[in-house]
C-alpha positions in Angstrom: -10.2 -60.3 -48.0 -8.2 -62.4 -45.6 -4.6 -63.6 -46.1 -2.9 -66.7 -44.6 0.5 -67.1 -42.6 2.3 -70.3 -42.5 4.0 -70.8 -39.0 7.6 -71.4 -38.3 8.7 -73.7 -35.5 8.5 -71.6 -32.2 6.0 -68.9 -33.5 3.8 -67.5 -30.9 0.5 -65.7 -31.3 1.8 -62.2 -30.2 4.8 -62.6 -32.6 2.6 -63.5 -35.6 0.4 -60.7 -34.8 3.3 -58.2 -34.6 4.5 -59.6 -38.0 1.1 -59.5 -40.0 -0.3 -56.4 -38.2 2.8 -54.3 -37.8 1.2 -51.3 -39.2 -2.2 -51.7 -37.5 -1.4 -52.2 -34.0 0.8 -55.3 -33.8 0.7 -57.8 -31.0 -2.4 -55.9 -29.6 -4.6 -57.7 -32.4 -3.4 -61.1 -31.1 -7.1 -61.8 -30.1 -8.2 -61.3 -33.9 -5.8 -64.1 -34.8 -7.0 -66.5 -32.0 -10.7 -65.8 -33.0 -10.0 -66.7 -36.6 -8.0 -69.8 -35.9 -10.0 -71.6 -33.1 -8.6 -75.1 -34.1 -5.1 -74.0 -32.8 -6.0 -71.7 -29.9 -4.7 -74.0 -27.4 -1.2 -73.9 -28.7 1.0 -71.4 -26.9 4.1 -72.0 -29.1 2.9 -73.1 -32.5 4.7 -75.9 -34.5 5.9 -75.3 -38.1 3.8 -75.5 -41.1 0.4 -74.7 -39.8 -1.6 -72.3 -42.2 -3.4 -69.6 -40.2 -6.1 -67.3 -41.4 -5.1 -63.6 -41.0 -8.3 -61.6 -41.3 -8.3 -58.1 -42.2 -8.9 -55.4 -39.7 -10.2 -52.1 -39.8 -8.3 -49.4 -37.8 -10.4 -46.4 -37.0 -8.9 -43.0 -38.1 -9.0 -40.3 -35.5 -9.6 -37.0 -37.0 -10.5 -35.0 -33.8 -7.8 -33.1 -32.2 -7.0 -33.5 -28.5 -8.2 -30.6 -26.5 -4.7 -29.2 -26.0 -4.2 -28.9 -29.7 -7.6 -27.1 -30.6 
């Protein structure tokens, strides 16, 4: 289930990604936001009160140990 995020004046894509995905990779997931909000992808600095879709992301869980810990 996806969420929404209402922008504040001066928000940027990487800052929003850091806020909404802080526990899942942060600003590295900026492309997920851009793909979900194609109407606004031409903005670098977003104006206030735009409602963006924030899709859920699956973060893979690594269970294998690296070679030096085996």
